[in-house]
PAZAPA-4460 file (N, C-alpha, C; in steps of 0.05 Angstrom, whole numbers, plus 32768, in hexadecimal, padded with zeros to 4 digits):
% residues 158
    n_x    n_y    n_z   ca_x   ca_y   ca_z    c_x    c_y    c_z   seq   type   mol
   8901   86CC   85B9   88E8   86D7   85C1   88EB   86F6   85C2     1      M     A
   88D7   8704   85B9   88D9   8722   85B8   88D5   872D   85D4     2      S     A
   88DD   8746   85D8   88D9   8753   85F2   88BC   8757   85F9     3      D     A
   88AB   875C   85E5   888F   8761   85EB   887D   8748   85EB     4      N     A
   8888   8732   85E2   887B   8718   85E3   8863   8715   85D0     5      H     A
   885C   872A   85C1   8845   8729   85B0   8849   8717   8597     6      W     A
   8861   871A   858B   8865   870B   8572   8867   86ED   8576     7      E     A
   886E   86E5   858E   8874   86C9   8592   885E   86BA   85A2     8      T     A
   884A   86C9   85AC   8835   86BD   85BB   8820   86B0   85A9     9      Q     A
   8818   8697   85AE   8803   868B   859D   87E8   8699   85A2    10      P     A
   87D8   869B   858E   87BD   86A6   8590   87AA   8692   859C    11      R     A
   8799   869A   85AD   8785   8689   85B8   8770   8682   85A3    12      K     A
   8765   866B   85A5   8750   8662   8592   8738   8674   8593    13      E     A
   8731   867F   85AA   8718   868E   85AC   871C   86AC   85A9    14      N     A
   8732   86B4   859C   8734   86D0   8593   8748   86E2   85A0    15      G     A
   874B   86F8   8593   875F   870D   859B   8758   8719   85B6    16      E     A
   873E   871E   85BB   8737   8729   85D5   8740   8718   85EC    17      F     A
   873A   86FF   85EA   8742   86EC   8600   8761   86EB   8602    18      T     A
   876E   86EB   85EC   878C   86EB   85ED   8796   8703   85FC    19      F     A
   878D   871B   85F4   8796   8734   8601   878E   8734   861E    20      R     A
   8776   872C   8624   876D   872B   8640   877F   8719   8651    21      Y     A
   8784   8701   8647   8796   86EF   8656   87B2   86F9   8659    22      E     A
   87BC   8705   8643   87D7   8710   8644   87DA   8726   865A    23      F     A
   87C7   8739   865A   87C9   874F   866D   87C3   8745   8689    24      W     A
   87B1   8733   868C   87AB   8728   86A6   87C4   871B   86B3    25      K     A
   87D2   870C   86A2   87EB   86FF   86AC   8800   8714   86B2    26      Q     A
   8803   8728   86A1   8818   873D   86A5   8812   874D   86BF    27      Q     A
   87F9   8755   86C2   87F1   8765   86D9   87F3   8755   86F3    28      L     A
   87EB   873C   86F3   87EE   872C   870B   880B   8729   8713    29      K     A
   881C   8726   86FF   8839   8724   8704   8844   873E   8710    30      A     A
   883A   8754   8705   8842   876F   870E   8839   8773   872B    31      M     A
   8820   876B   8730   8813   8772   8749   881E   8763   8761    32      A     A
   881D   8748   8761   8825   8738   8779   881E   8749   8791    33      K     A
   8805   874F   8794   87FC   8764   87A7   8803   875E   87C4    34      M     A
   8806   8746   87CB   880B   8740   87E7   8826   8749   87F0    35      D     A
   883A   874A   87DE   8855   8750   87E6   8862   8767   87D6    36      D     A
   8852   8777   87C8   885D   878C   87B8   8853   87A7   87C2    37      N     A
   8864   87B6   87D0   885B   87D0   87DA   8857   87E5   87C4    38      P     A
   8860   87E0   87AC   885D   87F3   8796   8841   87F1   8789    39      K     A
   8832   87DC   878F   8817   87D9   8785   8804   87E3   8799    40      V     A
   87F4   87F7   8792   87E1   8803   87A4   87C7   87F3   87A3    41      S     A
   87BC   87EF   87BB   87A2   87E1   87BD   878B   87F5   87BF    42      K     A
   8791   880F   87BF   877C   8822   87C3   876E   882B   87A9    43      K     A
   8777   8822   8792   876B   882A   8779   875C   8812   876D    44      Y     A
   8746   8818   875F   8735   8803   8755   8731   8807   8737    45      D     A
   8727   87F2   872A   8720   87F3   870E   8703   87EA   870B    46      G     A
   86F6   87F3   86F5   86DA   87EB   86F0   86CD   87FF   86DE    47      G     A
   86B3   8802   86E1   86A5   8816   86D0   86A8   8832   86DC    48      S     A
   86A5   8845   86CA   86A6   8861   86D3   8691   8866   86E8    49      Y     A
   867A   885C   86E4   8663   8860   86F7   866B   8856   8713    50      Y     A
   8675   883D   8714   867D   8831   872E   8693   8841   873C    51      E     A
   86A7   8848   872D   86BE   8855   8738   86B8   8872   8740    52      L     A
   86A9   8880   8730   86A1   889B   8735   8692   889D   8750    53      R     A
   8680   8889   8753   8670   8888   876C   8683   8882   8784    54      K     A
   8695   8870   8780   86A7   8868   8796   86BA   887E   879F    55      K     A
   86C4   888D   878B   86D8   88A1   8791   86CD   88BE   8792    56      Y     A
   86B3   88C0   8792   86A7   88DB   8794   86B1   88E9   87AD    57      A     A
   86B8   8902   87A9   86C2   8912   87C0   86E0   890F   87C5    58      G     A
   86ED   88FC   87B9   870A   88F8   87BD   8718   890B   87AA    59      N     A
   8725   891F   87B5   8733   8934   87A5   874D   892B   8799    60      Q     A
   8758   8914   87A2   8772   890B   8798   8770   88F5   8784    61      N     A
   8758   88E9   877F   8755   88D3   876D   8742   88DB   8757    62      V     A
   8749   88D4   873E   8737   88D9   8727   8733   88BE   8719    63      E     A
   871D   88BD   8709   8716   88A5   86FB   871F   88A8   86DE    64      V     A
   8730   8896   86D5   873D   8897   86BB   8731   8882   86A8    65      H     A
   8724   888B   8693   8719   8879   867F   872F   886A   8670    66      H     A
   872D   8850   866D   8740   8840   865E   8731   882D   864C    67      T     A
   872E   8832   8633   8739   8848   8623   872A   8863   8628    68      P     A
   8735   8878   861E   872A   8893   8622   870C   8893   861A    69      A     A
   86FC   88A1   8629   86DF   88A3   8624   86D9   88AC   8608    70      N     A
   86E8   88BF   85FE   86E3   88CA   85E3   86EA   88B6   85CD    71      S     A
   86FA   88A2   85D3   8702   888E   85C0   86F1   8875   85C0    72      A     A
   86DF   8874   85D4   86CF   885C   85D8   86B3   885F   85CE    73      S     A
   86A7   8849   85C6   868B   8848   85BF   8678   8843   85D7    74      Y     A
   8684   883E   85EE   8674   8839   8606   866B   8854   8612    75      L     A
   8655   8854   8621   864D   886C   862F   8662   8873   8644    76      S     A
   8662   888C   864C   8675   8896   8660   8673   8886   867A    77      R     A
   865A   8880   8682   8656   8872   869C   865E   8855   869A    78      L     A
   865B   8848   8684   8661   882C   8681   867F   8827   867A    79      K     A
   868D   883C   8672   86A9   883A   8669   86BB   882F   867E    80      G     A
   86CD   881D   8676   86E1   8812   8689   86F4   8827   8693    81      P     A
   86FA   8826   86AD   870B   883B   86B9   871D   8830   86CE    82      C     A
   8730   8841   86D6   8742   883B   86EC   8743   8854   86FD    83      I     A
   8741   8851   8717   8745   8867   872A   8763   886D   872C    84      A     A
   876B   8886   8728   8788   888D   8729   878B   88A7   8739    85      V     A
   87A3   88AB   8743   87A9   88C5   8750   87A6   88DB   873C    86      D     A
   879C   88F2   8746   8798   8909   8734   87B2   8911   8726    87      K     A
   87C8   8911   8734   87E2   8919   8728   87EB   8905   8712    88      K     A
   87E5   88EC   8715   87EB   88D8   8701   87D8   88DB   86E9    89      D     A
   87BF   88E1   86EE   87AB   88E4   86D9   87B3   88FA   86C6    90      H     A
   87BD   8910   86D1   87C6   8926   86C1   87DE   891F   86AE    91      K     A
   87ED   890B   86B5   8804   8902   86A5   87FC   88EF   868F    92      K     A
   87E3   88E5   868F   87DB   88D1   867B   87DA   88DD   865F    93      T     A
   87DD   88CD   864B   87DD   88D6   862F   87C2   88DE   8624    94      S     A
   87AC   88D9   8634   8792   88DF   862A   8784   88F5   863C    95      S     A
   8793   8901   864E   8788   8915   8660   8783   8930   8652    96      Y     A
   876C   893B   8655   8763   8955   864A   8764   8956   862C    97      K     A
   876A   896E   8620   8767   8971   8603   877E   897F   85F5    98      N     A
   8796   8974   85F7   87AD   897F   85E9   87AF   8971   85CE    99      S     A
   87C1   897A   85BD   87C5   896D   85A3   87CF   8950   85A7   100      G     A
   87E1   894C   85BB   87EC   8932   85C1   87D6   891F   85CA   101      R     A
   87C4   8928   85DB   87AF   8916   85E5   879A   8910   85D0   102      T     A
   8795   8923   85BE   8782   891E   85A8   878D   8908   8596   103      K     A
   87A7   8909   8591   87B3   88F4   8580   87B2   88D9   858D   104      K     A
   87B7   88D8   85A7   87B6   88BF   85B7   879A   88B4   85B5   105      F     A
   8786   88C4   85BA   876A   88BB   85BA   8761   88B2   859E   106      R     A
   876B   88C0   858A   8765   88B8   856E   8770   889C   8568   107      Q     A
   8788   8897   8571   8794   887C   856E   8783   8867   857D   108      Q     A
   877B   886E   8595   876B   885C   85A5   8750   8856   8597   109      Q     A
   8744   886A   858B   872A   8866   857E   872D   8852   8567   110      K     A
   8743   8853   8559   8747   8840   8543   8749   8823   854E   111      Q     A
   8756   8820   8565   8758   8806   8571   873D   87FD   857C   112      F     A
   872E   880F   858A   8715   8808   8596   8702   87FB   8583   113      V     A
   8701   8805   856B   86EE   87FA   8557   86F5   87DE   854E   114      N     A
   870E   87D6   8551   8717   87BB   8549   871C   87A8   8560   115      N     A
   8728   87B3   8576   872F   87A2   858D   8731   87B4   85A5   116      N     A
   871D   87B2   85B6   871A   87C3   85CE   8733   87C1   85E0   117      F     A
   873D   87A9   85E5   8754   87A7   85F7   876D   87B2   85EB   118      L     A
   8770   87B3   85D1   8787   87BF   85C4   8787   87DD   85CB   119      A     A
   8770   87E9   85CC   876E   8806   85D3   8776   880A   85F1   120      A     A
   876C   87F9   8602   8772   87FC   861E   878F   87F6   8625   121      Q     A
   879C   87E7   8614   87B9   87E1   8618   87C9   87FB   8617   122      E     A
   87C0   880D   8606   87CE   8827   8605   87CE   8835   8620   123      M     A
   87B7   8833   862E   87B5   883F   8649   87C5   8830   865E   124      D     A
   87C4   8815   865C   87D4   8805   866F   87F2   880C   866D   125      F     A
   87FC   880D   8655   8818   8814   8650   881E   8830   865B   126      V     A
   880B   8842   8655   880E   885E   865E   880F   8860   867D   127      D     A
   87FD   8852   868A   87FD   8853   86A8   8815   8845   86B4   128      L     A
   881E   8830   86A7   8836   8823   86B1   884E   8835   86AE   129      I     A
   884F   8843   8698   8865   8857   8693   8864   886D   86A9   130      R     A
   884D   8875   86B0   884A   888B   86C3   884E   8882   86E0   131      I     A
   8843   886B   86E8   8842   8864   8704   884D   8848   870A   132      A     A
   8859   883B   86F7   8863   8820   86FC   884D   880C   8703   133      G     A
   8850   87FE   8719   883E   87E9   8721   8826   87F3   8732   134      K     A
   8826   880C   8738   8813   8818   874A   87F6   8810   8745   135      K     A
   87EE   8810   872C   87D2   880B   8725   87CC   87EF   871B   136      Y     A
   87DE   87DC   8720   87DB   87C1   8716   87C1   87B4   8720   137      A     A
   87BA   87B7   8739   87A1   87AC   8744   8789   87B8   8736   138      K     A
   8789   87D2   8732   8773   87E0   8725   8771   87D7   8708   139      A     A
   8787   87D3   86FB   8787   87CA   86DF   877B   87AE   86DD   140      M     A
   8782   879D   86F0   8777   8782   86F0   8758   8783   86F4   141      L     A
   874F   8794   8705   8732   8796   870A   8724   87A1   86F1   142      E     A
   8731   87B4   86E4   8726   87C0   86CB   8725   87AA   86B6   143      K     A
   8739   879A   86B4   873A   8784   86A1   8723   8770   86A5   144      L     A
   871D   876B   86BE   8706   8759   86C5   86EC   8766   86BC   145      E     A
   86EA   8780   86BF   86D2   878E   86B6   86D0   878D   8697   146      Y     A
   86E7   878F   868A   86E7   878C   866C   86DD   8771   8664   147      D     A
   86E5   875C   8672   86DD   8741   866C   86BE   873E   8670   148      M     A
   86B4   874A   8685   8697   8749   868A   8689   8756   8672   149      K     A
   8692   876D   8669   8686   877B   8652   8688   876A   8638   150      L     A
   869F   875D   8635   86A3   874C   861E   8690   8734   861E   151      Y     A
   868C   8727   8634   867A   8711   8636   865D   8719   8632   152      K     A
   8657   8732   8638   863C   873D   8634   8638   8746   8616   153      Q     A
   864E   8745   8607   864D   874E   85EB   864D   876C   85E8   154      G     A
   8655   877B   85FD   8656   8798   85FC   866F   87A2   85EE   155      V     A
   8685   8795   85F4   869E   879C   85E5   86A7   8783   85D6   156      I     A
   86B8   8788   85C2   86C1   8772   85B0   86DF   8772   85AD   157      H     A
   86E9   875D   85A3   8706   875A   859F   870B   8751   8584   158      G     A
***
């Protein structure tokens, strides 16, 4: 079995989106084990930009991070899936602001978004795990649930 488990995992009958959703849900739940893991913060949430912006308004230490990047997505800024993250961690993400590196990252995401929305957000999940470990596992799970809601409504595709 490979280290990343992608090559050996069977595809679900109902599509790539469901497969990726279930894969990440399982991985994040295993990472989180929120009841007994002090490295997983319960203070961060996932959902739409609109919901999170409203919830964290006035908080100088928390920013709302689009996953995938807003400029790479076909969704409106307000409807875009997001995760609340510490300001210092947000600055470390590969899609923050407008450098050459971030433009390339968002360009890659845009290619994924048009074919498989969750493939694009995986880039952000991996990036956040690289930056903060398990810290945002709860928020990523909530964001994933929001993605599924959009998928069921036919707003995003896989």
